[in-house]
N, CA, C and O atoms as a DFTB+ gen file, in Angstrom:
320 C
 N C O
     1  1      -4.020      -0.724      53.238
     2  2      -4.410       0.138      52.581
     3  2      -3.359       0.644      51.130
     4  3      -2.144       0.830      51.072
     5  1      -4.257       0.733      50.246
     6  2      -3.702       0.788      48.984
     7  2      -2.593       1.846      48.693
     8  3      -2.744       3.003      49.086
     9  1      -1.388       1.426      47.950
    10  2      -0.378       2.573      48.091
    11  2      -1.178       3.842      46.751
    12  3      -2.064       3.624      45.923
    13  1      -0.570       4.836      46.979
    14  2      -1.247       5.938      46.058
    15  2      -0.347       5.839      44.284
    16  3       0.822       5.611      43.975
    17  1      -1.073       6.014      43.812
    18  2      -0.676       6.068      42.573
    19  2       0.056       7.615      41.971
    20  3      -0.245       8.792      42.166
    21  1       0.789       7.163      41.425
    22  2       1.639       8.519      40.670
    23  2       0.472       9.223      40.013
    24  3      -0.461       8.596      39.511
    25  1       0.562      10.812      40.032
    26  2       0.185      11.094      38.852
    27  2       0.803      11.016      37.697
    28  3       2.025      11.057      37.559
    29  1      -0.412      10.842      36.384
    30  2       0.310      10.677      34.901
    31  2       1.050      12.355      34.545
    32  3       0.764      13.451      35.027
    33  1       1.972      12.006      33.619
    34  2       1.840      13.072      33.078
    35  2       1.203      13.477      31.626
    36  3       1.187      12.685      30.684
    37  1       0.649      14.890      31.557
    38  2      -0.503      15.333      30.591
    39  2       0.540      14.488      28.992
    40  3       1.755      14.301      28.920
    41  1      -0.173      14.275      28.308
    42  2       0.668      13.546      26.928
    43  2       0.823      15.046      25.877
    44  3       0.027      15.905      25.498
    45  1       1.815      14.874      25.742
    46  2       2.208      15.840      24.628
    47  2       1.865      15.544      23.409
    48  3       2.200      14.508      22.835
    49  1       1.031      16.619      22.838
    50  2       1.114      16.503      21.136
    51  2       1.936      17.092      20.257
    52  3       2.159      18.302      20.250
    53  1       2.504      16.137      19.346
    54  2       3.744      16.271      18.499
    55  2       2.928      16.862      17.239
    56  3       1.726      16.769      16.991
    57  1       4.015      17.535      16.484
    58  2       3.493      17.809      15.259
    59  2       4.185      16.587      14.328
    60  3       5.378      16.284      14.372
    61  1       3.308      16.045      13.597
    62  2       4.009      14.680      12.737
    63  2       4.403      15.532      11.407
    64  3       3.516      15.920      10.646
    65  1       5.831      15.814      11.158
    66  2       6.278      16.224      10.041
    67  2       7.385      16.406      10.014
    68  3       8.047      17.095      10.790
    69  1       7.914      15.491       8.634
    70  2       9.332      15.291       8.539
    71  2      10.395      16.930       8.420
    72  3      11.487      17.088       8.965
    73  1       9.640      17.980       7.539
    74  2       9.861      19.188       7.110
    75  2      10.472      20.238       8.135
    76  3      10.030      21.371       8.324
    77  1      11.367      19.763       8.649
    78  2      11.919      20.814       9.803
    79  2      13.098      21.693       8.958
    80  3      13.892      21.384       8.070
    81  1      12.884      22.603       9.490
    82  2      13.767      23.718       8.863
    83  2      15.328      23.623       9.448
    84  3      15.376      23.369      10.651
    85  1      16.218      23.737       8.981
    86  2      17.741      23.708       9.598
    87  2      17.828      24.190      11.008
    88  3      18.495      23.569      11.836
    89  1      17.012      25.546      11.378
    90  2      16.940      26.412      12.251
    91  2      16.208      24.830      13.434
    92  3      16.796      24.374      14.414
    93  1      15.270      24.499      13.056
    94  2      14.507      23.636      14.160
    95  2      15.251      22.530      14.280
    96  3      15.247      21.986      15.385
    97  1      16.072      21.929      13.172
    98  2      16.843      20.674      13.501
    99  2      17.574      21.381      14.388
   100  3      16.862      21.485      15.387
   101  1      18.639      21.942      14.578
   102  2      19.813      22.419      15.327
   103  2      19.118      22.909      16.806
   104  3      19.755      22.772      17.851
   105  1      18.066      23.357      16.793
   106  2      17.352      23.570      18.369
   107  2      16.925      22.386      18.806
   108  3      17.186      22.317      20.008
   109  1      16.284      21.211      18.344
   110  2      16.038      20.318      18.781
   111  2      16.914      19.544      19.115
   112  3      16.771      18.857      20.127
   113  1      18.274      19.458      18.172
   114  2      19.819      19.100      18.685
   115  2      20.001      19.303      19.840
   116  3      20.150      18.397      20.660
   117  1      20.022      20.536      20.113
   118  2      20.447      21.629      21.376
   119  2      19.847      21.014      22.417
   120  3      20.525      20.745      23.409
   121  1      18.374      20.665      22.361
   122  2      17.367      20.567      23.657
   123  2      18.064      19.068      24.002
   124  3      18.421      18.683      25.116
   125  1      18.131      18.525      23.058
   126  2      18.334      16.752      23.204
   127  2      19.692      16.416      23.989
   128  3      19.824      15.572      24.874
   129  1      20.786      17.372      23.400
   130  2      21.882      17.914      24.439
   131  2      21.676      18.113      25.759
   132  3      22.033      17.382      26.682
   133  1      21.114      19.085      25.807
   134  2      20.933      19.763      27.193
   135  2      20.230      18.775      27.993
   136  3      20.675      18.683      29.137
   137  1      19.166      17.943      27.685
   138  2      18.720      16.776      28.017
   139  2      19.361      15.515      28.607
   140  3      19.121      15.024      29.711
   141  1      20.157      15.109      27.741
   142  2      21.451      14.329      27.725
   143  2      22.578      14.751      29.017
   144  3      23.138      13.818      29.593
   145  1      22.820      15.900      29.354
   146  2      23.644      16.649      30.020
   147  2      22.944      16.479      30.846
   148  3      23.733      16.922      31.681
   149  1      21.899      16.152      31.569
   150  2      20.858      16.675      32.542
   151  2      20.791      15.450      33.137
   152  3      20.882      15.295      34.355
   153  1      20.594      14.330      32.134
   154  2      20.295      13.105      32.167
   155  2      21.817      12.392      33.142
   156  3      21.734      11.749      34.189
   157  1      22.800      12.674      32.574
   158  2      24.082      12.381      33.126
   159  2      24.285      12.826      34.434
   160  3      24.878      12.080      35.214
   161  1      24.002      13.611      34.698
   162  2      24.152      14.302      36.110
   163  2      24.725      15.672      36.292
   164  3      25.105      16.213      37.331
   165  1      24.707      16.094      35.130
   166  2      25.675      17.743      34.969
   167  2      24.585      18.618      35.560
   168  3      23.408      18.258      35.560
   169  1      25.039      19.885      36.113
   170  2      24.308      20.651      36.637
   171  2      23.555      21.500      36.132
   172  3      23.956      21.267      34.992
   173  1      22.567      22.543      35.929
   174  2      22.224      23.569      34.791
   175  2      22.722      24.250      34.411
   176  3      22.500      24.575      33.244
   177  1      23.788      24.933      35.232
   178  2      25.220      25.965      34.816
   179  2      26.046      25.348      33.893
   180  3      26.272      25.872      32.802
   181  1      26.592      24.118      34.276
   182  2      27.668      23.109      33.680
   183  2      26.846      23.012      32.319
   184  3      27.283      23.498      31.275
   185  1      25.618      22.347      32.405
   186  2      25.071      22.021      30.525
   187  2      24.988      23.288      30.291
   188  3      26.067      23.488      29.733
   189  1      24.446      24.300      30.332
   190  2      24.410      25.425      29.936
   191  2      25.958      26.004      29.256
   192  3      26.056      26.667      28.224
   193  1      26.800      25.669      29.911
   194  2      28.071      26.339      29.614
   195  2      28.820      25.081      28.529
   196  3      29.882      25.328      27.958
   197  1      28.167      23.864      28.374
   198  2      28.522      23.068      27.904
   199  2      28.357      23.255      26.297
   200  3      29.175      23.057      25.398
   201  1      26.887      23.749      26.250
   202  2      26.441      23.418      25.396
   203  2      26.471      24.895      24.239
   204  3      26.161      24.949      23.049
   205  1      27.028      26.082      25.268
   206  2      27.224      27.336      24.691
   207  2      28.792      27.203      23.630
   208  3      29.066      27.793      22.585
   209  1      29.759      25.969      24.591
   210  2      31.019      25.753      23.802
   211  2      31.018      25.031      22.836
   212  3      31.228      23.904      23.284
   213  1      30.900      24.974      21.670
   214  2      30.699      24.250      20.522
   215  2      32.262      23.139      20.532
   216  3      32.468      22.137      19.848
   217  1      33.085      23.737      21.488
   218  2      34.194      22.888      20.997
   219  2      34.115      21.309      22.034
   220  3      34.974      20.432      21.947
   221  1      32.891      21.233      22.982
   222  2      32.148      20.106      23.779
   223  2      31.578      19.530      22.955
   224  3      31.284      18.421      23.402
   225  1      31.150      19.691      21.704
   226  2      30.063      18.745      21.379
   227  2      30.680      17.543      20.873
   228  3      31.506      17.640      19.965
   229  1      30.487      16.834      21.180
   230  2      31.381      15.324      20.234
   231  2      31.533      15.165      18.754
   232  3      30.598      15.542      18.048
   233  1      32.527      14.686      18.239
   234  2      33.050      14.531      17.089
   235  2      32.074      13.907      16.455
   236  3      31.704      14.557      15.477
   237  1      31.523      12.947      16.602
   238  2      30.347      12.404      15.638
   239  2      29.043      12.904      15.539
   240  3      28.126      12.498      14.825
   241  1      29.073      14.257      16.702
   242  2      27.800      14.882      15.616
   243  2      27.806      15.961      15.270
   244  3      28.179      16.850      16.037
   245  1      27.334      16.258      13.825
   246  2      27.611      17.128      12.979
   247  2      26.396      17.928      13.317
   248  3      25.463      17.191      12.999
   249  1      25.854      19.165      13.845
   250  2      24.925      19.895      14.202
   251  2      24.479      20.654      12.672
   252  3      25.294      20.983      11.810
   253  1      23.451      20.777      12.614
   254  2      23.397      21.846      11.533
   255  2      23.197      23.214      11.767
   256  3      22.009      23.522      11.864
   257  1      24.016      24.136      11.886
   258  2      24.511      25.497      12.077
   259  2      23.814      26.392      11.344
   260  3      24.449      26.545      10.301
   261  1      22.487      27.310      11.336
   262  2      21.803      27.819      10.485
   263  2      22.365      28.868      10.083
   264  3      23.328      29.086      10.818
   265  1      22.257      29.713       9.215
   266  2      22.990      30.671       8.976
   267  2      21.813      32.224       9.275
   268  3      20.585      32.165       9.332
   269  1      22.553      33.313       9.400
   270  2      21.612      34.340       9.957
   271  2      20.577      34.417       8.764
   272  3      19.407      34.528       9.130
   273  1      20.791      34.380       7.462
   274  2      19.781      34.260       6.683
   275  2      18.164      33.626       7.263
   276  3      17.067      34.173       7.373
   277  1      18.563      32.477       7.498
   278  2      17.491      31.043       7.903
   279  2      17.064      31.643       9.198
   280  3      15.850      31.827       9.287
   281  1      17.812      32.001      10.251
   282  2      17.095      32.875      11.551
   283  2      16.069      33.931      11.242
   284  3      14.976      34.219      11.728
   285  1      16.827      34.421      10.231
   286  2      15.714      36.041       9.833
   287  2      14.288      35.401       9.058
   288  3      13.174      35.906       9.197
   289  1      14.576      34.206       8.233
   290  2      13.676      34.132       7.172
   291  2      12.517      33.588       8.553
   292  3      11.474      34.209       8.758
   293  1      12.805      32.719       9.149
   294  2      12.318      31.638       9.982
   295  2      11.469      32.778      10.999
   296  3      10.450      32.304      11.502
   297  1      11.750      34.095      11.321
   298  2      11.485      34.673      12.405
   299  2      10.562      35.473      11.467
   300  3       9.386      35.463      11.830
   301  1      10.852      36.227      10.240
   302  2       9.751      36.609       9.675
   303  2       8.387      35.844       9.149
   304  3       7.310      36.390       8.908
   305  1       8.762      34.174       9.011
   306  2       7.525      33.598       8.533
   307  2       6.947      33.520       9.690
   308  3       5.765      33.367       9.383
   309  1       7.032      33.526      11.186
   310  2       6.393      33.371      12.369
   311  2       5.714      35.153      12.592
   312  3       4.753      35.315      13.344
   313  1       6.260      36.187      11.956
   314  2       5.618      37.261      12.451
   315  2       4.284      37.510      11.111
   316  3       3.688      38.582      11.223
   317  1       3.922      36.772      10.150
   318  2       3.181      36.505       9.040
   319  2       1.841      36.222      10.218
   320  3       0.723      35.899       9.815
């Protein structure tokens, strides 16, 4: 009897644009940091705690911290 195949994950559609806002770049970095922590074996609670604690960020990473005005501008663009 043949071995059962694992179901394939659905292909995720991505937007091909290099014009990310600072807020979007920061969010992408945070998500990648979280995924790296999970891959390294950290529990959800610890991974979230490290993301919240900016002192835990590696020295070589310079995340782009969006200003309050940029966040508001981004939210206003979504409402339109």
